[in-house]
DRENMAR-375644 format. One record per residue: residue number from 1; z, x, y of N, C-alpha, C in turn. Coordinates in steps of 0.1 Angstrom, whole numbers, plus 5000, padded with zeros to 4 digits. Atoms other than C-alpha are relative to their C-alpha. Layout:
BEGIN
> NUM; Z; X; Y; Z; X; Y; Z; X; Y
...
//
This chain:
BEGIN
> 1; 4996; 4995; 5013; 6506; 1361; 4875; 4988; 5001; 4991
> 2; 5011; 4997; 5010; 6481; 1377; 4851; 5005; 4997; 4986
> 3; 4996; 5003; 5014; 6483; 1363; 4816; 4989; 5004; 4990
> 4; 5010; 4996; 5010; 6466; 1377; 4785; 5008; 5004; 4988
> 5; 4993; 4995; 5013; 6474; 1388; 4749; 5005; 5014; 5003
> 6; 4997; 4986; 4996; 6474; 1424; 4762; 4996; 5003; 5014
> 7; 5003; 4996; 4987; 6475; 1439; 4796; 5002; 5015; 5002
> 8; 4999; 4986; 4996; 6468; 1474; 4807; 5000; 5000; 5016
> 9; 4999; 5000; 4986; 6479; 1479; 4843; 4998; 5014; 5005
> 10; 5003; 4987; 4994; 6466; 1507; 4865; 5005; 4999; 5015
> 11; 4995; 5000; 4986; 6489; 1510; 4896; 4995; 5013; 5006
> 12; 5006; 4988; 4994; 6473; 1534; 4921; 5002; 5000; 5015
> 13; 5001; 4998; 4985; 6473; 1549; 4956; 4992; 5013; 5001
> 14; 5009; 4989; 4996; 6445; 1572; 4968; 4997; 5008; 4987
> 15; 5004; 4993; 5013; 6431; 1581; 4933; 4985; 5000; 4999
> 16; 5014; 5002; 5001; 6394; 1578; 4942; 4993; 5012; 4992
> 17; 5006; 4988; 5007; 6387; 1613; 4928; 5000; 4997; 4984
> 18; 4999; 5002; 5014; 6397; 1601; 4893; 4998; 4985; 4995
> 19; 4999; 5014; 5004; 6398; 1563; 4893; 4988; 4995; 4993
> 20; 5012; 5005; 5006; 6362; 1556; 4884; 4999; 5004; 4985
> 21; 5001; 4995; 5014; 6363; 1577; 4852; 5011; 4992; 4992
> 22; 4990; 5007; 5007; 6396; 1560; 4842; 4996; 4986; 4997
> 23; 5004; 5014; 5002; 6382; 1525; 4847; 4987; 4999; 4991
> 24; 5011; 5000; 5010; 6350; 1534; 4828; 5005; 5001; 4986
> 25; 4994; 4999; 5014; 6372; 1543; 4798; 5005; 4986; 4996
> 26; 4995; 5014; 5004; 6388; 1508; 4800; 4988; 4991; 4998
> 27; 5012; 5008; 5001; 6354; 1492; 4805; 4994; 5001; 4986
> 28; 5006; 4998; 5013; 6343; 1507; 4772; 5007; 4993; 4989
> 29; 4993; 5008; 5010; 6369; 1487; 4753; 4991; 4988; 4996
> 30; 5009; 5011; 5003; 6348; 1462; 4733; 5005; 4986; 5006
> 31; 4997; 5013; 4994; 6346; 1428; 4749; 5007; 4990; 4992
> 32; 4993; 5009; 5009; 6360; 1410; 4719; 5015; 5003; 4998
> 33; 4986; 4996; 5000; 6394; 1428; 4723; 5007; 4992; 5011
> 34; 4993; 5008; 4990; 6418; 1404; 4740; 5009; 5007; 5010
> 35; 4992; 4992; 4990; 6429; 1426; 4769; 4994; 4998; 5014
> 36; 5004; 5001; 4985; 6429; 1423; 4807; 5005; 5013; 5006
> 37; 4996; 4988; 4993; 6431; 1452; 4831; 5004; 4996; 5015
> 38; 4993; 5004; 4987; 6454; 1448; 4862; 5000; 5012; 5009
> 39; 5001; 4989; 4991; 6445; 1471; 4890; 5008; 4997; 5012
> 40; 4991; 5003; 4989; 6473; 1473; 4915; 4999; 5011; 5011
> 41; 5003; 4991; 4989; 6463; 1490; 4948; 5011; 5000; 5010
> 42; 4989; 4999; 4990; 6491; 1503; 4970; 4995; 5004; 5013
> 43; 5005; 4997; 4987; 6471; 1503; 5002; 4993; 5013; 5001
> 44; 5007; 4987; 5000; 6448; 1532; 4993; 4991; 5001; 5013
> 45; 5008; 4997; 4988; 6428; 1548; 5022; 4989; 5009; 4997
> 46; 5010; 4990; 5003; 6404; 1570; 5003; 4988; 4994; 4992
> 47; 5011; 5005; 5007; 6379; 1546; 4988; 5004; 4994; 4986
> 48; 4996; 5005; 5013; 6399; 1537; 4957; 4999; 4985; 4999
> 49; 5000; 5014; 5000; 6401; 1501; 4967; 4986; 4995; 4997
> 50; 5014; 5004; 5002; 6363; 1498; 4968; 4996; 5002; 4986
> 51; 5003; 4998; 5015; 6360; 1513; 4933; 5006; 4989; 4992
> 52; 4994; 5010; 5008; 6385; 1489; 4919; 4994; 4986; 5002
> 53; 5007; 5013; 4997; 6368; 1459; 4937; 4987; 4999; 4992
> 54; 5013; 5000; 5007; 6335; 1469; 4922; 5001; 4997; 4985
> 55; 4997; 5003; 5015; 6349; 1469; 4886; 5004; 4986; 4998
> 56; 4995; 5014; 5001; 6366; 1436; 4892; 4988; 4990; 5002
> 57; 5012; 5009; 4997; 6333; 1421; 4905; 4991; 5000; 4988
> 58; 5010; 4998; 5011; 6313; 1434; 4875; 5005; 4996; 4987
> 59; 4994; 5003; 5013; 6337; 1426; 4847; 5012; 4992; 5001
> 60; 4989; 5010; 4998; 6360; 1396; 4845; 5013; 5004; 4993
> 61; 4988; 4996; 5006; 6385; 1415; 4824; 5009; 5008; 5010
> 62; 4993; 4992; 4990; 6395; 1435; 4856; 5005; 4990; 5011
> 63; 4994; 5007; 4989; 6418; 1419; 4882; 5005; 5011; 5010
> 64; 4996; 4990; 4990; 6422; 1439; 4915; 5009; 4993; 5010
> 65; 4990; 5004; 4990; 6453; 1433; 4936; 5002; 5010; 5010
> 66; 4997; 4991; 4989; 6458; 1449; 4970; 5013; 4995; 5007
> 67; 4988; 5004; 4993; 6493; 1449; 4984; 4998; 5000; 5015
> 68; 5001; 5001; 4986; 6496; 1439; 5021; 5005; 5012; 5007
> 69; 4994; 4987; 4995; 6516; 1471; 5027; 5004; 5009; 4988
> 70; 4996; 4991; 5011; 6524; 1502; 5007; 5015; 4997; 4996
> 71; 4986; 5003; 5004; 6555; 1494; 4986; 5006; 5011; 4992
> 72; 4995; 4989; 5007; 6560; 1528; 4971; 4995; 5000; 4985
> 73; 5004; 4998; 5014; 6551; 1541; 4936; 5008; 4991; 4991
> 74; 4991; 5008; 5009; 6581; 1525; 4919; 4998; 4985; 5002
> 75; 5003; 5014; 4997; 6575; 1492; 4936; 4987; 4995; 4994
> 76; 5013; 5004; 5005; 6539; 1492; 4926; 5000; 4998; 4985
> 77; 4998; 5002; 5015; 6547; 1498; 4889; 5008; 4988; 4996
> 78; 4992; 5011; 5003; 6574; 1472; 4890; 4992; 4987; 5003
> 79; 5008; 5011; 4998; 6550; 1447; 4906; 4990; 4997; 4989
> 80; 5010; 5001; 5011; 6524; 1453; 4879; 5007; 4993; 4988
> 81; 4993; 5005; 5011; 6550; 1446; 4852; 5005; 4986; 5002
> 82; 4994; 5014; 4997; 6567; 1416; 4869; 4990; 4989; 5001
> 83; 5010; 5010; 4998; 6534; 1399; 4875; 4990; 5000; 4989
> 84; 5007; 5001; 5012; 6521; 1402; 4840; 5007; 4992; 4989
> 85; 4994; 5007; 5011; 6527; 1379; 4811; 4991; 5003; 4988
> 86; 5008; 4996; 5012; 6515; 1393; 4777; 5009; 5004; 4989
> 87; 4992; 4995; 5012; 6526; 1401; 4742; 5000; 5016; 5000
> 88; 5001; 4985; 5000; 6515; 1438; 4748; 4997; 5004; 5015
> 89; 5002; 4995; 4987; 6517; 1457; 4781; 5001; 5015; 5000
> 90; 4999; 4985; 4997; 6511; 1493; 4792; 4996; 5003; 5014
> 91; 5004; 4995; 4987; 6508; 1512; 4824; 4990; 5012; 4996
> 92; 5009; 4988; 5002; 6479; 1537; 4826; 4998; 5006; 5014
> 93; 5002; 4992; 4988; 6478; 1564; 4853; 4986; 4999; 5004
> 94; 5013; 5001; 4994; 6448; 1561; 4876; 4992; 5013; 4998
> 95; 5007; 4987; 5003; 6439; 1597; 4866; 5001; 5003; 4986
> 96; 5000; 4998; 5014; 6443; 1592; 4829; 4988; 4996; 4993
> 97; 5012; 5003; 5007; 6414; 1592; 4805; 5005; 4997; 4985
> 98; 4997; 5003; 5014; 6417; 1574; 4771; 4988; 4997; 4992
//
């Protein structure tokens, strides 16, 4: 269970083409903002997992979870929400730039 004042979850599957730019946008959030980033990998096979792991290793605001098997898009989004405890929560598409 990931706990924080605010959580931005990025559920993804095979989004390597876009994921790095999306995570760079999140990384740019000032460190004093009380937010955590929950990266939920649905068994990607295109290098997305390695990108997410690198961000989690470099910045402790990122948590990278890899499902043992692909649980489908809806299941991945539901997992992200059900395993988060926060006052504020949002999903962010792995190909979205903010």
